[in-house]
C-alpha positions in Angstrom: 0.0 -0.1 0.0 1.2 3.6 -0.9 -0.8 5.2 1.9 -1.4 3.9 5.3 -3.9 6.5 6.7 -6.1 8.7 4.3 -8.7 11.3 4.7 -11.4 10.8 2.1 -13.4 13.9 1.3 -16.8 13.3 -0.5 -19.2 15.8 -1.8 -22.7 15.6 -0.5 -24.0 16.1 -4.0 -22.4 12.8 -5.0 -24.8 10.9 -2.6 -27.8 12.3 -4.9 -26.9 9.9 -7.6 -29.3 10.6 -10.5 -31.7 12.3 -8.1 -32.3 16.1 -7.6 -32.1 16.1 -3.8 -31.3 13.9 -0.8 -29.6 10.5 -0.7 -29.8 7.8 -3.3 -29.4 4.4 -1.5 -27.7 2.7 -4.5 -25.0 5.4 -4.6 -24.6 5.2 -0.8 -24.2 1.4 -0.9 -21.8 1.6 -3.9 -19.5 4.2 -2.2 -19.4 2.3 1.1 -18.4 -0.9 -0.8 -15.6 1.1 -2.3 -14.5 2.1 1.3 -14.9 -1.3 2.6 -12.4 -2.7 -0.1 -9.7 -0.3 1.1 -10.4 -0.9 4.9 -10.0 -4.6 4.2 -6.5 -3.9 3.1 -5.6 -2.5 6.6 -5.7 1.1 5.5 -6.9 3.6 8.1 -9.7 5.6 6.6 -11.2 8.9 8.0 -14.0 10.6 6.0 -15.4 14.1 5.7 -18.6 14.5 3.6 -20.2 17.7 2.4 -23.9 18.6 2.8 -24.8 20.1 -0.6 -27.4 17.3 -1.4 -29.4 18.8 1.6 -28.4 22.4 2.3 -25.5 24.7 1.3 -24.9 27.7 3.5 -23.7 30.0 0.7 -26.6 29.3 -1.4 -29.0 29.7 1.6 -27.2 33.2 2.1 -27.9 34.2 -1.5 -31.6 33.5 -1.1 -31.8 35.6 2.0 -30.8 33.3 4.9 -28.5 34.8 7.7 -25.1 33.6 6.7 -24.1 32.2 10.1 -27.4 30.5 10.5 -27.2 29.1 7.0 -23.6 27.8 7.6 -24.8 26.0 10.8 -27.6 24.3 8.8 -25.1 23.3 6.2 -23.0 21.7 9.1 -26.1 19.8 10.2 -26.6 18.5 6.7 -23.1 17.1 6.7 -24.1 15.3 9.9 -27.1 13.7 8.3 -25.0 12.4 5.4 -22.3 11.2 7.9 -25.1 9.2 9.8 -26.2 7.7 6.6 -22.6 6.7 5.8 -22.1 5.3 9.2 -25.3 3.2 9.0 -24.5 1.7 5.6 -20.9 1.0 6.5 -21.9 -0.8 9.7 -24.6 -2.7 7.7 -21.6 -3.9 5.5 -19.9 -5.2 8.8 -17.5 -2.4 9.4 -16.7 -0.7 12.7 -17.4 3.0 12.5 -17.0 6.0 14.9 -18.9 9.3 14.2 -17.4 12.4 15.5 -18.6 16.0 14.9 -17.2 19.5 14.9 -20.4 20.8 16.6 -21.7 19.3 19.8 -24.5 17.0 18.8 -24.7 14.5 21.6 -26.1 11.5 21.6 -25.7 11.3 17.8 -21.9 11.9 17.6 -19.0 12.5 19.8 -17.1 15.9 19.7 -14.2 15.6 17.6 -10.4 16.0 18.4 -7.3 14.9 16.5 -6.2 12.7 19.4 -9.5 10.9 19.7 -9.7 10.3 15.8 -6.3 8.9 15.8 -7.0 6.6 18.7 -10.0 5.3 17.0 -8.3 4.7 13.7 -5.5 2.8 15.4 -8.2 0.6 17.0 -9.3 -0.3 13.5 -12.3 1.9 13.1 -13.4 4.0 10.2 -13.8 7.5 11.5 -16.4 9.9 10.0 -16.1 13.5 11.1 -19.2 15.5 10.4 -20.2 19.1 11.5 -17.6 20.9 9.3 -15.0 22.8 11.4 -17.7 23.6 14.0 -17.5 27.3 12.8 -19.4 29.5 10.3 -17.7 30.8 7.2 -15.6 27.6 6.5 -16.3 25.0 3.9 -16.2 21.2 4.2 -13.1 21.6 1.9 -11.4 23.5 4.8 -12.9 21.0 7.4 -11.3 18.0 5.4 -8.0 19.6 5.2 -8.1 20.5 8.9 -9.1 16.9 10.0 -6.5 15.4 7.7 -3.7 17.5 9.3 -5.1 16.8 12.8 -5.0 13.0 12.2 -1.7 12.9 10.4 -3.0 11.6 7.2 -0.6 10.6 4.6 -3.0 12.2 1.8 -6.2 14.0 1.3 -8.1 12.0 -1.2 -10.8 14.2 -2.9 -13.3 11.9 -4.5 -15.2 13.8 -7.3 -17.2 13.0 -10.4 -14.3 13.9 -12.8 -11.0 12.0 -13.1 -8.6 14.8 -11.9 -7.7 18.4 -12.3 -7.9 20.0 -15.8 -7.0 23.2 -17.5 -10.7 24.1 -17.6 -13.9 22.5 -16.7 -13.9 19.2 -18.9 -17.7 19.0 -18.6 -17.8 22.4 -20.3 -14.7 22.6 -22.4 -13.9 19.5 -24.7 -10.4 20.7 -25.1 -9.5 20.8 -21.4 -6.3 18.9 -20.7 -5.8 16.8 -17.5 -2.9 17.2 -15.2 -1.3 14.1 -13.8 0.8 16.0 -11.2 1.1 19.6 -10.0 3.0 21.4 -7.4 1.0 23.6 -4.9 2.8 26.7 -6.4 1.8 25.7 -10.1 -1.8 25.2 -8.9 -1.8 28.7 -7.3 -0.3 30.3 -10.4 -2.7 28.7 -12.8 -5.6 29.7 -10.5 -7.0 26.0 -10.6 -10.1 25.6 -8.5 -9.0 22.4 -6.6 -10.2 23.2 -3.2 -11.1 26.5 -1.6 -8.1 28.8 -0.8 -8.2 28.2 3.0 -8.2 24.5 2.5 -5.6 24.6 -0.2 -3.2 26.8 1.9 -3.7 24.6 4.9 -2.5 21.5 2.9 0.4 23.5 1.3 1.6 24.8 4.7 1.5 21.3 6.3 3.0 19.6 3.1 -0.2 17.4 3.0 -0.6 16.1 -0.7 -4.0 16.3 -2.3 -5.1 13.6 -4.7 -8.1 14.4 -6.9 -9.9 11.4 -8.5 -13.1 10.0 -9.9 -15.0 8.3 -7.1 -17.7 7.1 -9.2 -15.5 4.6 -11.1 -15.7 1.2 -9.5 -12.4 0.2 -7.9 -10.7 3.6 -8.2 -10.4 4.3 -4.5 -8.5 1.0 -4.0 -6.3 1.8 -6.9 -5.5 5.3 -5.6 -4.6 3.9 -2.2 -2.3 1.3 -3.9 -0.6 4.2 -5.6 -1.7 3.5 -9.2 -1.4 6.7 -11.5 -5.0 7.8 -11.3 -6.3 11.2 -11.0 -4.2 14.4 -10.2 -1.7 14.5 -7.4 -0.9 18.0 -6.0 2.1 18.1 -3.7 5.2 20.1 -3.0 
């Protein structure tokens, strides 16, 4: 295995599958099966998932919601998705601990880097919901923060595209894919890999980011094995 401990960042929208809203059971089951394959190779896996399939704070603010309230609503949406992941992973026979950046007993324990590392070392999957616990920060930033806290080898960003391109490949057929990039190159090219706060946190802590297509069966295991899939951003 190339990586022993990973932080997997998933988008909430990915859980919608072909639906317009909410959680598609087939997509949830498929994602958890991919995660199970990796865990069965004794790789320690922590997960942060967004909440955009339920509520996104910035969109709420654009529609007139108070920004702070909207962000907390978005954080609660990530907890709902985290609970769904936990339930399905446990259904597939895996041991899961659910932590949260906001105090939400009895659903989840409050998170800390030390606690998450302890649970990972004991063989659990650790899901961390509730964002950073503060408004004005995205789940990208939460995933970078949690990855640094647990001492992850890499931040794996599972998306619906197979890496980072010169332009949006869904809109520009001439977009060219990057196999590798340095943090500085990504800055200079103004590539939208993660939000700037998250990206800077990874750069300052020398935490590589690997962007890959989570929707292709078997990709997560291939990535963890070190196969040349997706785009690696590093020093």
